[in-house]
SESE-822668 format. One record per residue (C-alpha): residue number from 1; y, x, z. Coordinates in Angstrom, 2 decimals. Example, Ala and Ser with C-alpha at 12.3 -4.5 7.8 and 13.67 -1.06 7.14 Angstrom:
BEGIN
NODE   nr    north     east       up
NODE    1    -4.50    12.30     7.80
NODE    2    -1.06    13.67     7.14
***
This chain:
BEGIN
NODE   nr    north     east       up
NODE    1    98.76   105.11    82.38
NODE    2    98.02   106.47    85.84
NODE    3    95.88   109.50    86.67
NODE    4    95.07   111.64    89.70
NODE    5    96.44   115.18    89.39
NODE    6    95.70   118.41    91.23
NODE    7    99.03   120.24    91.50
NODE    8    97.65   123.48    92.89
NODE    9    95.19   124.92    95.38
NODE   10    95.02   127.77    97.87
NODE   11    92.90   129.81    95.44
NODE   12    94.38   132.67    93.41
NODE   13    95.44   131.21    90.07
NODE   14    95.42   132.80    86.62
NODE   15    98.93   134.10    87.17
NODE   16    97.52   136.05    90.13
NODE   17    99.50   133.93    92.58
NODE   18    98.28   132.18    95.69
NODE   19   100.16   129.48    97.56
NODE   20    99.79   129.28   101.31
NODE   21    98.63   125.94   102.67
NODE   22   101.82   125.53   104.68
NODE   23   103.87   126.10   101.50
NODE   24   101.81   123.46    99.70
NODE   25   102.38   121.02   102.57
NODE   26   106.12   121.71   102.55
NODE   27   106.28   121.15    98.79
NODE   28   104.59   117.75    99.19
NODE   29   107.05   116.68   101.89
NODE   30   110.11   117.95   100.00
NODE   31   109.12   116.00    96.88
NODE   32   107.86   112.84    98.56
NODE   33   110.08   110.65    96.37
NODE   34   108.41   112.05    93.27
NODE   35   109.50   114.14    90.30
NODE   36   109.41   113.95    86.49
NODE   37   106.55   114.82    84.17
NODE   38   107.71   116.76    81.12
NODE   39   105.66   117.21    77.99
NODE   40   104.80   120.89    77.67
NODE   41   107.24   121.81    80.48
NODE   42   110.10   120.84    78.15
NODE   43   112.86   119.09    80.10
NODE   44   114.04   117.40    76.92
NODE   45   110.71   115.55    76.75
NODE   46   110.25   113.45    79.89
NODE   47   107.10   111.37    79.54
NODE   48   106.37   110.11    83.04
NODE   49   106.65   110.42    86.78
NODE   50   104.52   112.12    89.41
NODE   51   104.15   110.87    92.96
NODE   52   102.90   113.50    95.44
NODE   53   100.04   112.25    97.56
NODE   54    98.97   114.92   100.02
NODE   55    96.54   117.73   100.78
NODE   56    92.77   117.49   100.70
NODE   57    91.02   120.05   102.89
NODE   58    87.43   121.01   102.06
NODE   59    85.39   123.87   103.55
NODE   60    85.96   126.06   100.49
NODE   61    89.33   124.94    99.13
NODE   62    92.58   123.11    99.87
NODE   63    94.24   121.15    97.06
NODE   64    97.61   119.44    96.67
NODE   65    97.19   116.05    95.01
NODE   66    99.43   113.54    93.30
NODE   67    99.35   110.64    90.92
NODE   68   100.90   110.92    87.48
NODE   69   102.31   107.91    85.66
NODE   70   102.72   108.33    81.89
NODE   71   104.92   106.00    79.83
NODE   72   102.88   103.91    77.40
NODE   73   105.54   101.85    75.64
NODE   74   109.26   101.64    74.94
NODE   75   110.01    99.77    78.16
NODE   76   108.17   102.42    80.19
NODE   77   110.01   105.19    78.36
NODE   78   113.38   103.63    79.13
NODE   79   112.51   103.37    82.82
NODE   80   111.25   106.95    82.90
NODE   81   114.37   108.34    81.22
NODE   82   116.64   106.47    83.62
NODE   83   114.71   107.73    86.62
NODE   84   114.64   111.29    85.29
NODE   85   118.40   111.32    84.71
NODE   86   118.98   110.19    88.29
NODE   87   116.55   112.81    89.57
NODE   88   118.12   115.66    87.60
NODE   89   121.64   114.70    88.67
NODE   90   120.61   114.55    92.33
NODE   91   118.71   117.85    92.02
NODE   92   121.71   119.58    90.49
NODE   93   123.94   118.37    93.32
NODE   94   121.39   119.48    95.91
NODE   95   121.03   122.96    94.39
NODE   96   124.63   123.67    93.40
NODE   97   126.86   122.01    96.00
NODE   98   126.07   124.47    98.86
NODE   99   127.30   127.31    96.60
NODE  100   130.06   125.59    94.60
NODE  101   132.96   126.90    96.71
NODE  102   131.64   130.46    96.60
NODE  103   131.15   130.27    92.83
NODE  104   134.72   129.04    92.38
NODE  105   136.17   131.61    94.78
NODE  106   134.53   134.52    92.98
NODE  107   134.70   133.29    89.38
NODE  108   137.61   130.86    88.95
NODE  109   139.86   133.57    87.48
NODE  110   137.37   133.89    84.60
NODE  111   137.05   130.17    83.84
NODE  112   138.28   128.86    80.47
NODE  113   138.63   125.24    81.56
NODE  114   135.33   124.21    79.97
NODE  115   133.00   125.42    82.69
NODE  116   129.99   123.44    83.91
NODE  117   127.76   123.95    86.90
NODE  118   124.03   124.17    86.43
NODE  119   120.93   124.82    88.50
NODE  120   118.35   126.59    86.40
NODE  121   117.00   129.58    88.34
NODE  122   120.09   129.74    90.58
NODE  123   123.31   127.94    91.36
NODE  124   125.29   128.98    88.30
NODE  125   128.23   128.39    86.01
NODE  126   128.09   127.92    82.24
NODE  127   131.29   128.96    80.48
NODE  128   131.52   130.50    77.01
NODE  129   131.70   134.31    77.24
NODE  130   132.06   134.41    81.04
NODE  131   129.60   137.28    81.51
NODE  132   131.64   139.49    79.15
NODE  133   134.82   138.65    81.06
NODE  134   133.31   139.36    84.48
NODE  135   131.37   142.49    83.46
NODE  136   132.95   143.99    80.31
NODE  137   131.33   147.38    80.94
NODE  138   127.91   145.77    80.63
NODE  139   128.43   145.46    76.87
NODE  140   130.10   148.84    76.32
NODE  141   127.04   150.33    74.60
NODE  142   125.70   147.22    72.88
NODE  143   124.45   147.60    69.32
NODE  144   125.88   145.75    66.33
NODE  145   123.60   142.76    67.04
NODE  146   124.79   142.51    70.65
NODE  147   121.58   143.94    72.16
NODE  148   121.64   145.99    75.38
NODE  149   119.29   148.77    76.46
NODE  150   117.06   147.03    79.01
NODE  151   116.79   150.20    81.13
NODE  152   120.51   149.85    81.95
NODE  153   119.81   146.55    83.70
NODE  154   118.50   145.85    87.20
NODE  155   115.73   143.23    86.89
NODE  156   114.78   141.14    89.93
NODE  157   112.45   138.94    87.88
NODE  158   111.46   138.72    84.21
NODE  159   114.68   138.08    82.27
NODE  160   116.85   137.93    85.42
NODE  161   119.16   140.85    86.25
NODE  162   121.22   141.53    89.37
NODE  163   124.79   142.81    89.11
NODE  164   126.69   143.02    92.39
NODE  165   126.61   139.51    93.96
NODE  166   125.53   137.86    90.73
NODE  167   122.60   137.37    88.42
NODE  168   122.76   137.29    84.65
NODE  169   119.96   136.10    82.41
NODE  170   118.13   136.81    79.20
NODE  171   119.47   134.80    76.25
NODE  172   118.99   131.04    76.45
NODE  173   117.02   131.23    73.18
NODE  174   114.12   132.58    75.24
NODE  175   113.78   129.05    76.61
NODE  176   111.94   126.09    75.08
NODE  177   114.16   124.06    72.74
NODE  178   116.67   126.94    73.14
NODE  179   117.85   125.06    76.22
NODE  180   119.03   126.16    79.65
NODE  181   117.30   123.12    81.10
NODE  182   114.01   124.92    80.51
NODE  183   112.54   128.06    82.02
NODE  184   112.52   131.50    80.44
NODE  185   109.53   132.88    78.54
NODE  186   108.32   134.73    81.63
NODE  187   105.15   136.23    80.12
NODE  188   106.99   137.80    77.20
NODE  189   109.99   139.04    79.19
NODE  190   107.69   140.56    81.79
NODE  191   105.80   142.40    79.04
NODE  192   109.07   143.53    77.44
NODE  193   110.31   144.96    80.75
NODE  194   106.98   146.71    81.31
NODE  195   107.16   148.14    77.79
NODE  196   110.53   149.71    78.62
NODE  197   108.80   151.89    81.24
NODE  198   107.32   153.89    78.35
NODE  199   109.86   156.69    77.81
NODE  200   108.79   157.04    74.16
NODE  201   109.91   153.49    73.39
NODE  202   113.44   152.13    73.31
NODE  203   113.70   148.46    74.28
NODE  204   116.80   146.31    73.84
NODE  205   117.46   142.71    74.81
NODE  206   120.06   139.98    74.28
NODE  207   121.69   138.40    77.32
NODE  208   122.99   134.89    77.87
NODE  209   126.72   135.65    77.80
NODE  210   127.66   132.14    78.94
NODE  211   125.62   131.87    82.16
NODE  212   126.18   133.57    85.52
NODE  213   124.78   132.69    88.94
NODE  214   124.83   133.79    92.56
NODE  215   122.03   136.17    93.46
NODE  216   121.70   134.66    96.96
NODE  217   120.79   131.29    95.42
NODE  218   118.19   132.67    93.02
NODE  219   114.67   131.28    93.18
NODE  220   112.03   132.09    90.60
NODE  221   110.59   129.13    88.70
NODE  222   106.87   129.13    88.10
NODE  223   105.11   127.35    85.28
NODE  224   101.46   127.04    86.12
NODE  225   100.61   126.18    82.55
NODE  226    98.51   129.19    81.65
NODE  227    99.42   130.75    78.30
NODE  228    96.14   132.32    77.29
NODE  229    97.39   134.88    74.79
NODE  230    94.70   136.28    72.47
NODE  231    92.88   139.56    73.00
NODE  232    93.45   141.43    69.74
NODE  233    91.67   144.13    67.77
NODE  234    93.67   147.28    66.98
NODE  235    93.02   147.47    63.25
NODE  236    96.02   146.40    61.15
NODE  237    94.45   147.62    57.94
NODE  238    92.13   144.60    57.82
NODE  239    95.12   142.27    57.44
NODE  240    95.86   141.82    53.71
NODE  241    99.27   141.93    52.01
NODE  242   100.91   138.71    50.89
NODE  243   102.01   135.51    52.58
NODE  244    99.68   133.43    54.71
NODE  245   100.60   129.96    55.93
NODE  246    98.85   128.43    58.93
NODE  247    99.34   124.67    59.03
NODE  248    99.30   122.98    62.43
NODE  249    97.08   119.99    63.03
NODE  250    98.67   116.76    64.21
NODE  251    97.65   117.56    67.80
NODE  252    99.06   121.10    67.48
NODE  253   102.33   119.73    66.12
NODE  254   102.58   117.49    69.15
NODE  255   101.86   120.25    71.68
NODE  256   103.53   123.22    69.97
NODE  257   106.48   121.50    68.27
NODE  258   105.63   123.55    65.17
NODE  259   104.49   122.28    61.77
NODE  260   103.31   125.64    60.44
NODE  261   103.59   129.39    60.87
NODE  262   104.21   131.73    57.94
NODE  263   103.24   135.38    58.07
NODE  264   103.44   138.06    55.41
NODE  265   103.26   141.75    54.55
NODE  266   105.24   143.56    51.87
NODE  267   106.85   146.97    51.20
NODE  268   110.53   147.49    51.91
NODE  269   112.28   150.84    51.47
NODE  270   108.87   152.47    51.15
NODE  271   107.59   151.11    54.46
NODE  272   105.00   148.45    55.03
NODE  273   106.87   145.52    56.56
NODE  274   105.67   142.48    58.46
NODE  275   107.47   139.16    58.89
NODE  276   106.52   136.03    60.80
NODE  277   108.39   132.75    61.16
NODE  278   107.33   129.50    62.72
NODE  279   108.57   126.30    61.12
NODE  280   109.85   123.96    63.82
NODE  281   108.64   120.37    63.71
NODE  282   111.32   119.05    66.07
NODE  283   114.97   119.82    66.81
NODE  284   116.10   122.43    69.31
NODE  285   117.64   119.98    71.76
NODE  286   119.47   122.74    73.64
NODE  287   121.64   123.12    70.51
NODE  288   121.74   119.62    69.03
NODE  289   119.55   116.83    67.73
NODE  290   119.85   118.04    64.14
NODE  291   119.38   121.81    64.38
NODE  292   116.04   123.58    64.22
NODE  293   115.53   126.95    65.89
NODE  294   112.62   128.91    64.40
NODE  295   111.27   132.01    66.11
NODE  296   111.15   134.99    63.76
NODE  297   109.62   138.48    64.01
NODE  298   110.19   141.53    61.82
NODE  299   108.37   144.87    61.98
NODE  300   107.90   148.13    60.06
NODE  301   104.93   150.51    60.03
NODE  302   104.69   154.27    59.63
NODE  303   102.49   154.71    56.54
NODE  304   101.08   158.04    57.70
NODE  305    99.79   156.72    61.04
NODE  306    99.62   152.97    60.32
NODE  307   101.36   152.46    63.68
NODE  308   104.32   150.12    64.06
NODE  309   107.55   152.03    64.63
NODE  310   109.89   149.05    64.88
NODE  311   109.54   145.47    66.08
NODE  312   112.22   142.85    66.69
NODE  313   112.43   139.14    67.40
NODE  314   115.10   136.60    66.59
NODE  315   115.90   132.92    66.12
NODE  316   116.74   131.52    62.71
NODE  317   118.76   128.35    63.14
NODE  318   118.76   125.70    60.41
NODE  319   120.68   122.46    60.10
NODE  320   118.82   119.46    58.65
NODE  321   119.78   120.25    55.05
NODE  322   118.77   123.90    55.23
NODE  323   115.58   123.00    57.10
NODE  324   114.61   120.65    54.28
NODE  325   115.19   123.45    51.77
NODE  326   113.26   125.94    53.89
NODE  327   110.19   123.68    53.89
NODE  328   110.00   123.93    50.09
NODE  329   109.60   127.73    49.97
NODE  330   107.59   130.38    51.80
NODE  331   108.85   133.19    54.02
NODE  332   108.96   135.72    51.17
NODE  333   111.52   133.65    49.28
NODE  334   113.39   132.27    52.28
NODE  335   117.17   132.83    52.08
NODE  336   118.84   135.20    54.54
NODE  337   122.00   133.11    54.95
NODE  338   120.81   131.17    58.00
NODE  339   122.44   131.54    61.40
NODE  340   120.52   134.47    62.82
NODE  341   120.43   135.54    66.49
NODE  342   118.51   138.70    67.35
NODE  343   116.97   138.56    70.82
NODE  344   115.08   141.84    71.26
NODE  345   113.83   144.99    69.58
NODE  346   111.43   147.83    70.33
NODE  347   111.68   151.20    68.55
NODE  348   109.23   154.10    68.62
NODE  349   105.52   154.45    67.96
NODE  350   104.03   151.23    69.34
NODE  351   100.35   150.95    70.12
NODE  352    98.84   148.26    67.90
NODE  353    97.40   146.35    70.86
NODE  354   100.84   146.25    72.52
NODE  355   102.47   145.30    69.20
NODE  356   100.17   142.31    68.87
NODE  357   100.63   141.29    72.50
NODE  358   104.42   141.35    72.15
NODE  359   104.23   139.13    69.07
NODE  360   101.64   136.81    70.63
NODE  361   103.60   136.37    73.88
NODE  362   106.92   135.93    72.07
NODE  363   105.35   132.97    70.29
NODE  364   104.44   131.28    73.56
NODE  365   102.71   127.91    73.00
NODE  366   102.01   128.79    69.34
NODE  367    98.33   129.69    68.92
NODE  368    98.56   129.98    65.11
NODE  369    99.99   133.51    65.33
NODE  370    96.98   134.70    67.30
NODE  371    94.63   133.22    64.73
NODE  372    96.29   135.23    61.98
NODE  373    96.26   138.49    63.93
NODE  374    92.51   138.03    64.44
NODE  375    92.83   137.64    68.18
NODE  376    89.93   136.29    70.20
NODE  377    91.13   133.51    72.44
NODE  378    90.13   133.85    76.09
NODE  379    87.68   131.14    77.10
NODE  380    88.77   129.06    80.05
NODE  381    86.42   128.73    83.00
NODE  382    86.70   124.98    82.52
NODE  383    85.53   125.08    78.90
NODE  384    81.79   124.49    79.05
NODE  385    79.50   123.95    76.09
NODE  386    76.99   121.26    77.01
NODE  387    73.90   120.96    74.80
NODE  388    73.62   117.56    73.17
NODE  389    70.33   116.82    74.86
NODE  390    71.98   117.27    78.29
NODE  391    74.67   114.67    77.69
NODE  392    73.50   111.53    79.47
NODE  393    74.60   108.00    78.84
NODE  394    74.49   107.18    82.55
NODE  395    76.29   108.87    85.44
NODE  396    74.63   108.58    88.83
NODE  397    78.06   108.40    90.51
NODE  398    78.61   105.07    88.77
NODE  399    75.64   103.71    90.72
NODE  400    75.50   105.37    94.13
NODE  401    78.13   107.32    96.11
NODE  402    76.41   110.70    95.89
NODE  403    79.72   112.43    96.52
NODE  404    78.55   114.95    99.13
NODE  405    75.27   115.73   100.82
NODE  406    74.34   115.92   104.51
NODE  407    75.35   119.34   105.81
NODE  408    78.18   119.77   103.28
NODE  409    80.73   119.30   106.06
NODE  410    83.74   117.06   106.57
NODE  411    86.48   116.33   104.04
NODE  412    90.01   115.60   105.25
NODE  413    92.93   114.16   103.29
NODE  414    96.43   114.35   104.74
NODE  415    98.64   111.95   102.78
NODE  416   102.29   110.99   103.12
NODE  417   104.35   107.83   102.77
NODE  418   108.05   107.42   103.33
NODE  419   108.58   105.74   106.71
NODE  420   110.01   102.24   106.24
NODE  421   109.60   100.85   109.74
NODE  422   106.86    98.61   111.10
NODE  423   105.83    95.06   110.30
NODE  424   103.29    94.33   113.03
NODE  425   103.45    93.43   116.71
NODE  426   101.01    95.66   118.57
NODE  427   100.66    99.43   118.75
NODE  428    97.43    99.49   116.72
NODE  429    96.98    97.74   113.40
NODE  430    94.01    97.59   111.00
NODE  431    94.97    97.92   107.33
NODE  432    92.39    96.53   104.92
NODE  433    91.36    98.61   101.91
NODE  434    88.48    96.56   100.48
NODE  435    88.20    93.25    98.66
NODE  436    85.29    91.08    97.57
NODE  437    84.99    88.46    94.86
NODE  438    83.65    85.14    96.14
NODE  439    83.14    83.66    92.69
NODE  440    86.66    82.29    92.47
NODE  441    89.10    84.66    94.18
NODE  442    89.34    88.15    95.62
NODE  443    89.13    88.12    99.42
NODE  444    90.11    90.87   101.85
NODE  445    87.07    92.18   103.65
NODE  446    86.04    94.71   106.24
NODE  447    82.76    96.36   107.17
NODE  448    81.06    94.43   109.98
NODE  449    80.61    97.71   111.91
NODE  450    84.35    97.60   112.59
NODE  451    83.70    94.75   115.05
NODE  452    82.04    97.25   117.40
NODE  453    85.00    99.62   117.11
NODE  454    87.44    96.79   117.88
NODE  455    85.45    95.87   120.99
NODE  456    85.53    99.49   122.19
NODE  457    89.31    99.58   121.74
NODE  458    89.71    96.35   123.69
NODE  459    87.59    97.81   126.50
NODE  460    90.17   100.62   126.63
NODE  461    92.90    97.95   126.99
NODE  462    94.42    98.68   123.58
NODE  463    96.02    95.71   121.88
NODE  464    95.40    95.51   118.15
NODE  465    96.63    93.52   115.16
NODE  466    94.05    92.23   112.70
NODE  467    94.61    89.63   110.03
NODE  468    92.84    86.42   110.97
NODE  469    91.77    85.79   107.36
NODE  470    89.68    88.94   107.18
NODE  471    86.07    88.48   106.06
NODE  472    83.42    90.58   107.81
NODE  473    80.70    91.86   105.47
NODE  474    77.24    92.96   106.58
NODE  475    75.94    95.57   104.15
NODE  476    72.86    96.66   106.10
NODE  477    72.87   100.12   104.54
NODE  478    73.71   103.67   105.68
NODE  479    77.35   103.64   104.57
NODE  480    80.27   102.66   106.80
NODE  481    83.96   102.40   105.96
NODE  482    85.93   101.98   109.20
NODE  483    89.02   100.85   107.26
NODE  484    92.48   102.23   108.04
NODE  485    93.96   102.13   111.53
NODE  486    97.74   102.47   111.84
NODE  487    99.45   103.55   115.09
NODE  488   103.02   103.12   116.29
NODE  489   104.98   103.47   119.51
NODE  490   105.16   106.06   122.26
NODE  491   101.40   106.00   122.86
NODE  492   100.44   106.43   119.20
NODE  493    98.95   109.92   119.54
NODE  494    97.07   108.95   122.71
NODE  495    95.70   105.84   121.00
NODE  496    94.67   107.86   117.94
NODE  497    92.68   110.22   120.15
NODE  498    91.06   107.22   121.88
NODE  499    89.92   105.73   118.58
NODE  500    88.52   109.10   117.49
NODE  501    86.54   109.28   120.72
NODE  502    85.23   105.76   120.12
NODE  503    84.21   106.58   116.55
NODE  504    82.38   109.61   117.93
NODE  505    80.69   107.36   120.50
NODE  506    79.38   105.11   117.71
NODE  507    78.33   108.16   115.66
NODE  508    76.40   109.57   118.63
NODE  509    74.52   106.29   118.92
NODE  510    73.68   106.32   115.21
NODE  511    72.60   109.96   115.39
NODE  512    70.33   109.13   118.33
NODE  513    68.66   106.45   116.18
NODE  514    68.22   108.89   113.28
NODE  515    70.89   107.13   111.19
NODE  516    72.79   109.99   109.53
NODE  517    75.22   107.62   107.84
NODE  518    77.93   108.53   105.35
NODE  519    81.17   107.28   106.92
NODE  520    84.90   107.21   106.23
NODE  521    87.87   106.39   108.44
NODE  522    91.63   106.67   108.06
NODE  523    94.23   107.05   110.81
NODE  524    97.94   106.52   110.10
NODE  525   100.57   107.97   112.45
NODE  526   104.31   107.40   112.38
NODE  527   106.42   110.54   112.48
NODE  528   110.20   110.82   112.41
NODE  529   110.59   110.90   108.62
NODE  530   107.21   109.93   107.17
NODE  531   104.01   108.07   107.88
NODE  532   101.14   110.56   107.73
NODE  533    97.57   109.44   107.16
NODE  534    94.54   111.48   108.22
NODE  535    91.52   110.38   106.18
NODE  536    88.04   111.66   106.98
NODE  537    84.76   111.44   105.11
NODE  538    81.38   112.96   105.93
NODE  539    77.92   112.32   107.30
NODE  540    77.54   111.37   110.96
NODE  541    76.02   114.70   112.03
NODE  542    78.81   116.65   110.31
NODE  543    81.51   114.40   111.79
NODE  544    80.07   114.96   115.28
NODE  545    79.88   118.70   114.70
NODE  546    83.55   118.74   113.69
NODE  547    84.92   116.75   116.60
NODE  548    82.60   118.22   119.24
NODE  549    84.06   121.62   118.37
NODE  550    87.40   120.31   119.63
NODE  551    89.13   119.47   116.34
NODE  552    90.24   116.05   117.53
NODE  553    93.99   116.51   117.95
NODE  554    97.02   115.94   115.72
NODE  555   100.37   117.72   115.55
NODE  556   102.93   115.72   117.51
NODE  557   105.88   116.99   115.46
NODE  558   106.17   116.67   111.70
NODE  559   107.54   120.17   111.12
NODE  560   104.37   121.63   112.66
NODE  561   102.13   119.93   110.11
NODE  562   102.01   122.95   107.76
NODE  563   100.68   125.31   110.44
NODE  564    98.25   122.61   111.63
NODE  565    96.87   122.31   108.08
NODE  566    96.51   126.10   107.86
NODE  567    94.51   126.23   111.09
NODE  568    92.44   123.17   110.19
NODE  569    91.43   124.79   106.88
NODE  570    90.37   127.97   108.70
NODE  571    88.36   125.99   111.26
NODE  572    86.64   123.93   108.57
NODE  573    85.71   127.00   106.55
NODE  574    84.28   128.73   109.61
NODE  575    82.35   125.68   110.80
NODE  576    80.95   124.57   107.42
NODE  577    80.08   127.53   105.23
NODE  578    79.78   125.41   102.11
NODE  579    81.38   125.65    98.66
NODE  580    80.48   122.16    97.41
NODE  581    83.57   120.41    96.04
NODE  582    83.84   116.64    96.31
NODE  583    85.05   114.50    93.41
NODE  584    88.10   113.12    95.22
NODE  585    88.93   110.41    92.70
NODE  586    85.61   108.70    93.48
NODE  587    86.69   107.92    97.05
NODE  588    90.49   107.77    96.82
NODE  589    92.31   104.48    97.27
NODE  590    95.64   103.70    95.65
NODE  591    97.28   103.89    99.08
NODE  592    96.16   107.49    99.55
NODE  593    93.20   106.97   101.89
NODE  594    89.41   107.29   101.62
NODE  595    86.87   104.53   101.01
NODE  596    83.25   105.20   100.08
NODE  597    82.61   103.07    96.98
NODE  598    79.82   100.59    96.45
NODE  599    79.11    99.71    92.83
NODE  600    78.41    96.02    92.41
NODE  601    76.40    94.60    89.54
NODE  602    78.22    92.40    87.07
NODE  603    77.04    88.82    86.73
NODE  604    75.52    89.67    83.35
NODE  605    73.14    92.22    84.88
NODE  606    71.22    90.04    87.33
NODE  607    69.84    86.55    87.91
NODE  608    69.10    85.03    91.30
NODE  609    66.36    82.45    91.96
NODE  610    64.87    80.93    95.10
NODE  611    61.13    81.45    95.48
NODE  612    59.93    78.25    97.19
NODE  613    56.49    79.64    97.92
NODE  614    57.70    82.84    99.60
NODE  615    60.85    81.18   100.92
NODE  616    63.06    84.03    99.77
NODE  617    65.54    84.92    97.09
NODE  618    64.28    86.79    94.04
NODE  619    66.69    88.85    91.97
NODE  620    65.75    89.82    88.43
NODE  621    67.74    92.51    86.62
NODE  622    68.89    92.12    83.03
NODE  623    68.96    95.77    81.93
NODE  624    68.24    97.77    78.81
NODE  625    65.20   100.05    78.73
NODE  626    67.30   103.23    78.91
NODE  627    69.06   102.05    82.07
NODE  628    65.78   100.96    83.70
NODE  629    64.35   104.40    83.00
NODE  630    67.44   106.03    84.51
NODE  631    67.45   104.04    87.76
NODE  632    63.71   104.56    88.26
NODE  633    64.04   108.30    87.70
NODE  634    66.83   108.50    90.30
NODE  635    65.19   106.13    92.83
NODE  636    68.07   103.67    92.61
NODE  637    67.59   100.18    94.00
NODE  638    69.77    97.20    94.85
NODE  639    71.02    95.73    98.10
NODE  640    72.59    92.32    98.67
NODE  641    75.38    92.11   101.27
NODE  642    76.41    88.93   102.99
NODE  643    79.64    87.43   104.22
NODE  644    79.13    86.55   107.88
NODE  645    80.48    83.10   108.61
NODE  646    78.99    82.72   112.09
NODE  647    76.86    84.87   114.38
NODE  648    75.84    85.18   118.03
NODE  649    74.86    87.96   120.40
NODE  650    71.14    88.36   121.11
NODE  651    71.87    89.47   124.69
NODE  652    74.53    87.05   126.01
NODE  653    74.20    84.26   123.45
NODE  654    77.95    83.99   122.82
NODE  655    79.82    84.30   119.53
NODE  656    79.22    87.94   118.69
NODE  657    82.81    88.73   117.71
NODE  658    84.14    87.37   121.00
NODE  659    81.61    88.81   123.47
NODE  660    81.74    92.22   125.13
NODE  661    78.34    93.42   123.86
NODE  662    78.35    96.12   121.19
NODE  663    75.27    96.48   119.00
NODE  664    76.26    99.98   117.82
NODE  665    76.21   101.52   121.32
NODE  666    74.51    99.10   123.75
NODE  667    70.74    98.91   124.13
NODE  668    68.86    95.74   123.20
NODE  669    71.84    94.14   121.50
NODE  670    71.57    92.57   118.06
NODE  671    73.85    90.34   116.06
NODE  672    72.04    87.17   115.04
NODE  673    73.57    85.80   111.84
NODE  674    73.72    81.99   111.89
NODE  675    75.73    81.30   108.75
NODE  676    76.20    83.60   105.79
NODE  677    77.12    83.66   102.12
NODE  678    75.32    86.11    99.86
NODE  679    77.50    88.26    97.63
NODE  680    76.75    90.11    94.41
NODE  681    74.17    92.90    94.79
NODE  682    75.17    96.55    94.52
NODE  683    73.30    99.75    93.72
NODE  684    71.80   101.75    96.57
NODE  685    69.63   104.85    96.87
***
């Protein structure tokens, strides 16, 4: 399965972060070979591959795009896993090798002989107990469960602490699947560190004693999956005593990796006590394929104030046999003889709202806890309730390309392909994006308006390559796709500017005739490392406005592309004050360029007959009443294009494709079609 993905944009996201456009561009280039798709950000669950595509620049937003490929069968899964293993090995080498000698120089005296290098948040070494050997004083005041007062640590990020030239980390059980391959629970650790700023609360944390990295190599990992923790009420008295079990649905099991969550209240040593444990539905792959790590929380309340005065979190680890036994009983009767690792604790009078947030964030990805604590889930901006009567059977975009309106401005896509050399003779080459069906086979085709552009290029003494088997199609509408033009050689940037000037010349002629067409064109330039395509779409008047304001140049060096994109986005926003967002997938080709779509009728939807009396073709539509009503309401009609077999120039009388006359820009020039083949009709407004 393949799907278009938006990686990020230049807007502030829900984590209150904003990526610069140049950083987005750099990320696309650095990952041009692609990267894995993991289910739920869990590196033990690769499910596909993502291929970065490029940046789309609109007047109100810039987005980084890519295509995701998800495995659909066992063969796909095998290919994905093989590719992911190769990727992760190469990534580890890339991240660790520049620092390997320094790691060994500073740490080799502490190695046990079983060390491994890893590249989670930094270039690091994994070796059992190495943090205790390097920094014994760090654990001098640990409690009996191995927890350390968090205020004695120097955090540089949530769960990451600087000591001299090194970084140490929160326990690996803060990671999905209890695995160092995955990222830390940033939201929870950030909240825990913020909680420690309250002098009335004592906060302790468990460290990963087996992992140490170089601080100079540290880089924070961001997960842009937004964990929308619930907003809770502050009244604990409404929660009844006893055990409550929240069963996960099949979808929730898949996404959360949890089969149920058990929560209960009881009295212990005269204090009201709360326990919560999630029941894992899948192994904790960071430990083994047959151990199940279940997050657990324990808390006690002060009866006089009803405020929590103690809260701690841990992992209960079960082997397969003990997990099977655990499933047969509830949390109240669960045995205490499991392998138990305490990760954190908070002591002191804890505000109920903070208490609930700590529990909710600790159980990242598990929404069942929030349901129990009577939290109200934040509604996403993208979650929209649509009344049933507003849900239509027909979508106008499946009929006509109403993707943007006149005055909405220009849209620009900058896409990247790895440079593999050239396979054509001349410096300018037309790549064909469209195909037609002639009743038997698909045939490559090109808009007949491109003939005029080719003639203009020849008048500028530019030699071009164009496949001789290309079919020229006359649409006779107000849409033009100028195909894709690829440039190579020392004059490539000069030639690209020439073709832009010629497109503007044609647009000026159309504008003078009142033809505010919707047009697209794509220009591909060879840079040192990559081929970069500049794809434009917009109405003629907007295109002219853009290029007449001087935005007709390209960066001549690849490493200047990021700054060029930044400036282009600023210019576009200033020139077109418009917040309309275009549905990119409607115009995006598989090769990462733009083509305005035409939606052809299937053979079942129309019949064609020749009217002998009127000497013309009559097309009758075979549609249901609901569809007829829809197309009438939206003023949708049909148009029938033709495949031009032979034509001549009205002015010079020669074969139109071979003469020097250009109907788009010259006065009193028409193309007289002598032979043509009608094609299937398509919808038009």
